C-alpha positions as CSV (number, residue, x, y, z in Angstrom):
1,X,-3.9,-5.2,28.1
2,X,-4.4,-7.2,30.7
3,X,-0.6,-7.7,32.0
4,X,-0.8,-4.0,33.8
5,X,0.7,-2.1,30.6
6,X,-1.7,0.3,28.8
7,X,-3.1,0.0,26.2
8,X,-0.6,-0.3,22.8
9,X,-3.0,1.9,20.8
10,X,-3.0,5.6,23.6
11,X,1.1,4.3,24.1
12,X,1.5,4.3,21.0
13,X,-0.1,7.8,20.8
14,X,2.7,9.0,23.5
15,X,5.7,8.0,21.8
16,X,4.6,10.3,18.8
17,X,3.7,13.3,20.7
18,X,6.3,12.2,22.4
19,X,8.7,12.1,19.3
20,X,7.7,15.5,19.0
21,X,8.7,18.4,16.0
22,X,11.6,16.1,15.5
23,X,9.5,12.4,14.1
24,X,6.7,14.1,12.3
25,X,9.3,16.0,10.7
26,X,11.3,12.9,9.6
27,X,7.9,11.5,8.5
28,X,6.7,14.2,6.0
29,X,10.7,14.6,4.9
30,X,10.0,10.8,4.3
31,X,6.6,11.2,2.6
32,X,7.9,13.8,0.7
33,X,10.9,11.7,-1.2
34,X,8.3,9.6,-2.1
35,X,5.8,12.1,-3.6
36,X,8.7,13.1,-4.8
37,X,10.1,11.1,-6.8
38,X,6.5,9.6,-8.0
39,X,5.9,12.9,-9.4
40,X,8.9,12.3,-11.3
41,X,7.8,8.7,-12.6
42,X,4.7,10.1,-13.4
43,X,5.6,13.4,-15.4
44,X,8.2,10.6,-17.4
45,X,5.2,8.4,-17.9
46,X,3.5,11.4,-19.6
47,X,5.8,13.1,-21.8
48,X,6.0,9.4,-23.1
49,X,2.4,8.7,-23.7
50,X,2.2,12.7,-24.7
51,X,1.6,11.9,-28.8
52,X,-0.6,9.5,-27.6
53,X,-2.9,12.2,-25.8
54,X,-2.2,14.4,-29.4
55,X,-3.3,11.5,-31.8
56,X,-6.8,11.2,-29.1
57,X,-7.0,15.3,-29.7
58,X,-6.2,15.8,-33.3
59,X,-9.1,12.0,-33.7
60,X,-11.7,14.2,-32.0
61,X,-11.2,16.8,-33.5
62,X,-11.7,15.3,-37.2
63,X,-14.8,13.5,-36.1
64,X,-16.3,17.1,-34.9
65,X,-15.3,18.3,-37.8
66,X,-16.9,14.8,-39.7
67,X,-19.7,15.1,-37.3
68,X,-18.9,11.3,-36.4
69,X,-18.0,9.9,-33.2
70,X,-14.9,9.4,-31.9
71,X,-13.5,7.0,-29.3
72,X,-10.0,7.7,-28.0
73,X,-7.7,4.4,-28.1
74,X,-5.3,3.8,-24.6
75,X,-4.0,1.3,-25.2
76,X,-1.1,3.2,-25.2
77,X,-1.5,5.3,-22.3
78,X,-2.3,1.6,-20.2
79,X,0.5,0.2,-21.0
80,X,2.7,2.9,-20.3
81,X,1.0,3.4,-17.1
82,X,1.3,-0.1,-16.3
83,X,4.9,0.0,-17.5
84,X,6.0,2.3,-14.2
85,X,3.6,0.6,-12.3
86,X,6.9,-1.6,-10.8
87,X,8.6,2.0,-10.2
88,X,5.7,3.8,-8.5
89,X,5.4,0.2,-6.1
90,X,8.4,-0.1,-5.2
91,X,9.1,3.7,-4.3
92,X,5.4,3.1,-2.1
93,X,8.2,-0.4,-0.6
94,X,10.6,2.0,-0.1
95,X,9.7,4.9,1.2
96,X,6.9,1.9,3.8
97,X,10.4,1.1,5.0
98,X,11.2,3.7,5.7
99,X,9.2,5.1,8.3
100,X,8.8,1.2,9.7
101,X,12.3,2.4,10.9
102,X,12.4,5.9,12.7
103,X,8.6,4.8,13.9
104,X,9.9,1.6,15.3
105,X,13.5,3.3,16.9
106,X,10.9,5.7,18.4
107,X,9.0,3.3,19.6
108,X,12.8,1.3,20.8
109,X,15.6,3.6,20.4
110,X,17.9,0.1,21.1
111,X,18.6,-2.4,19.5
112,X,17.7,-0.9,15.6
113,X,21.2,1.1,14.9
114,X,21.6,-2.0,13.2
115,X,18.7,-2.2,10.6
116,X,18.6,-1.2,6.8
117,X,15.8,-0.3,5.1
118,X,16.4,-2.3,2.4
119,X,15.8,-5.9,5.1
120,X,12.7,-3.5,6.3
121,X,11.3,-3.7,2.1
122,X,12.6,-7.4,1.2
123,X,10.4,-8.5,4.2
124,X,7.4,-6.7,2.9
125,X,7.7,-8.3,-0.3
126,X,8.5,-11.7,1.4
127,X,5.5,-11.5,3.2
128,X,3.2,-10.4,0.1
129,X,4.8,-13.3,-1.4
130,X,4.0,-16.2,1.6
131,X,0.5,-14.4,2.3
132,X,-0.2,-15.1,-1.6
133,X,1.0,-18.2,-1.7
134,X,-3.2,-18.9,-0.5
135,X,-5.2,-17.7,-3.1
136,X,-3.0,-19.0,-6.0
137,X,-4.0,-22.4,-4.5
138,X,-8.1,-22.3,-4.5
139,X,-7.0,-20.5,-8.0
140,X,-6.1,-23.5,-8.8
141,X,-7.9,-25.9,-7.1
142,X,-10.8,-23.9,-8.6
143,X,-9.8,-24.3,-11.9
144,X,-8.8,-27.9,-11.1
145,X,-12.2,-28.6,-9.9
146,X,-13.9,-27.3,-13.1
147,X,-12.0,-28.4,-15.6
148,X,-12.7,-32.6,-13.4
149,X,-16.4,-32.3,-12.7
150,X,-17.8,-29.2,-14.6
151,X,-21.3,-30.2,-13.9
152,X,-20.2,-29.6,-10.3
153,X,-22.1,-26.3,-7.8
154,X,-20.9,-22.8,-7.5
155,X,-21.0,-24.1,-3.6
156,X,-18.9,-26.7,-3.9
157,X,-16.3,-24.6,-6.5
158,X,-16.5,-21.7,-4.1
159,X,-14.8,-23.9,-0.8
160,X,-11.3,-23.9,-2.1
161,X,-11.6,-19.5,-2.8
162,X,-13.0,-19.6,0.7
163,X,-10.8,-21.6,1.8
164,X,-7.1,-20.5,0.5
165,X,-8.7,-16.4,2.0
166,X,-9.1,-18.1,5.5
167,X,-5.2,-19.4,4.9
168,X,-4.2,-15.9,3.4
169,X,-5.8,-13.8,6.0
170,X,-3.7,-16.5,9.4
171,X,-0.8,-16.4,7.4
172,X,-0.8,-12.2,6.6
173,X,-1.5,-11.8,10.3
174,X,1.1,-14.4,11.3
175,X,3.5,-12.4,9.4
176,X,1.7,-9.1,10.8
177,X,5.2,-8.2,13.1
178,X,8.0,-9.1,10.5
179,X,8.1,-5.5,9.7
180,X,9.4,-4.8,13.3
181,X,11.3,-7.8,14.0
182,X,12.9,-6.4,11.0
183,X,13.5,-2.9,12.0
184,X,15.6,-4.1,15.4
185,X,18.0,-6.0,13.8
186,X,16.6,-8.8,12.0
187,X,17.2,-10.8,8.8
188,X,14.4,-10.9,6.6
189,X,13.5,-14.6,6.9
190,X,14.1,-14.4,11.0
191,X,11.7,-11.2,11.0
192,X,9.2,-13.5,9.3
193,X,9.9,-16.7,11.5
194,X,10.6,-14.5,15.1
195,X,6.6,-12.5,13.8
196,X,5.2,-16.7,13.1
197,X,6.9,-17.2,16.5
198,X,5.0,-14.6,19.0
199,X,2.1,-14.4,17.3
200,X,1.0,-18.0,17.3
201,X,2.9,-18.4,21.7
202,X,4.3,-15.3,22.5
203,X,1.1,-12.7,22.5
204,X,-1.4,-15.2,20.9
205,X,-4.0,-15.1,18.0
206,X,-6.0,-13.1,20.1
207,X,-4.3,-10.3,20.7
208,X,-2.5,-10.3,17.4
209,X,-6.3,-9.7,15.9
210,X,-7.3,-7.0,18.0
211,X,-4.0,-4.9,17.7
212,X,-3.4,-5.6,13.4
213,X,-7.6,-5.4,12.4
214,X,-7.9,-2.7,13.3
215,X,-5.1,-0.6,12.3
216,X,-4.9,-2.6,9.4
217,X,-9.3,-2.0,8.7
218,X,-7.9,2.7,9.5
219,X,-5.1,2.5,7.1
220,X,-7.5,0.4,4.0
221,X,-10.1,3.3,4.7
222,X,-7.8,6.2,4.8
223,X,-6.3,5.1,1.6
224,X,-9.8,3.8,-0.2
225,X,-11.9,6.9,1.2
226,X,-10.0,9.7,1.0
227,X,-10.4,9.3,-3.0
228,X,-13.5,9.3,-3.4
229,X,-14.1,11.9,-1.0
230,X,-10.8,14.2,-3.2
231,X,-13.7,13.8,-6.5
232,X,-14.7,17.1,-6.2
233,X,-10.9,18.3,-7.4
234,X,-11.3,15.6,-10.5
235,X,-12.9,19.4,-12.0
236,X,-10.5,21.9,-10.5
237,X,-7.4,19.5,-11.5
238,X,-8.8,19.0,-15.1
239,X,-8.9,23.4,-16.0
240,X,-6.1,24.2,-13.7
241,X,-3.8,21.3,-16.7
242,X,-5.6,23.2,-18.9
243,X,-4.7,26.4,-18.0
244,X,-1.3,26.0,-16.2
245,X,-0.7,24.4,-19.7
246,X,-1.0,22.4,-23.1
247,X,-4.3,22.5,-24.0
248,X,-5.3,18.6,-24.1
249,X,-8.9,17.3,-22.8
250,X,-7.4,13.7,-22.0
251,X,-3.9,14.8,-20.9
252,X,-6.0,16.8,-18.1
253,X,-8.4,14.0,-17.6
254,X,-5.9,11.2,-16.9
255,X,-3.9,14.0,-15.2
256,X,-7.7,15.1,-12.7
257,X,-8.3,10.3,-12.1
258,X,-4.5,10.7,-10.7
259,X,-4.6,13.2,-8.3
260,X,-6.9,11.6,-5.5
261,X,-5.7,8.3,-5.9
262,X,-1.9,10.4,-4.7
263,X,-3.7,12.8,-2.2
264,X,-5.2,9.0,-0.8
265,X,-1.8,7.9,-1.0
266,X,0.6,10.1,0.8
267,X,-2.7,11.4,3.6
268,X,-1.8,7.4,4.1
269,X,1.7,7.6,4.3
270,X,1.4,10.8,6.6
271,X,-1.7,9.7,8.0
272,X,-2.1,6.0,9.0
273,X,1.2,4.0,8.4
274,X,2.8,6.2,11.4
275,X,0.4,4.9,13.9
276,X,-0.6,2.0,12.6
277,X,3.9,1.1,12.3
278,X,4.8,2.1,16.1
279,X,1.6,0.0,17.2
280,X,2.9,-2.9,15.8
281,X,6.5,-1.9,17.0
282,X,5.1,-1.4,20.0
283,X,3.6,-5.0,20.3
284,X,6.6,-7.2,19.3
285,X,8.5,-5.3,21.2
286,X,5.9,-7.1,24.2
287,X,5.7,-10.3,22.8
288,X,10.1,-10.5,23.3
289,X,10.1,-9.1,26.1
């Protein structure tokens, strides 16, 4: 850093190392609690979808006897999954908020006692809404151009979308420190405003981007690449499902597709998020000094 202080990444590594087994244990407890909640929710979704899986298996058996093709109806499992998705996102939101509190307190032990997980979770929701405004406006502008000038070339139609994505990136970067601010006791709206002010005038856009962009790439890369690396596990999961549970190939296929995604979420929460949240907490503390 230009101010003589150590690099944020190096300091965050030191904070996590100094936290030792106690900090790692608390992190794993939060991730484990979220995993158990997700497992219970998945089990409920499978139970609700089980009549549909049974109907698929019976339909496939009848098609084999008639020597005919069979296309299973996946409408019910998809509908159940969509109904369960908000609860799964809520678990992820609360887990991320708890992790932010833990690592903000590790980075700055004073000033975070009054913070609550629900405050940090509210900041995550408000930040997502603020970041979503420019893409929504860009989509509406694209549709308006398509209606007003159907003959307009595609590059002209794409201009609002490109500008909206740039604006969304700027808003997201400007609010990158909001969860860390909420973890230090700021109210949700105040945390968003403090992050915006720190990035705009205190830390600067370039300094914030130098920290936030690599962290975002690392976190997103962990979540996206882990399922690809875990693809070889699918056959083993399907075999174990049919061996330990009911012999339904459609349910086994669904379980095999879910396991790599669940593994990605667990690894992201246990490895990538703690380091990213610690770095942002340290950056927020430096901006306020």
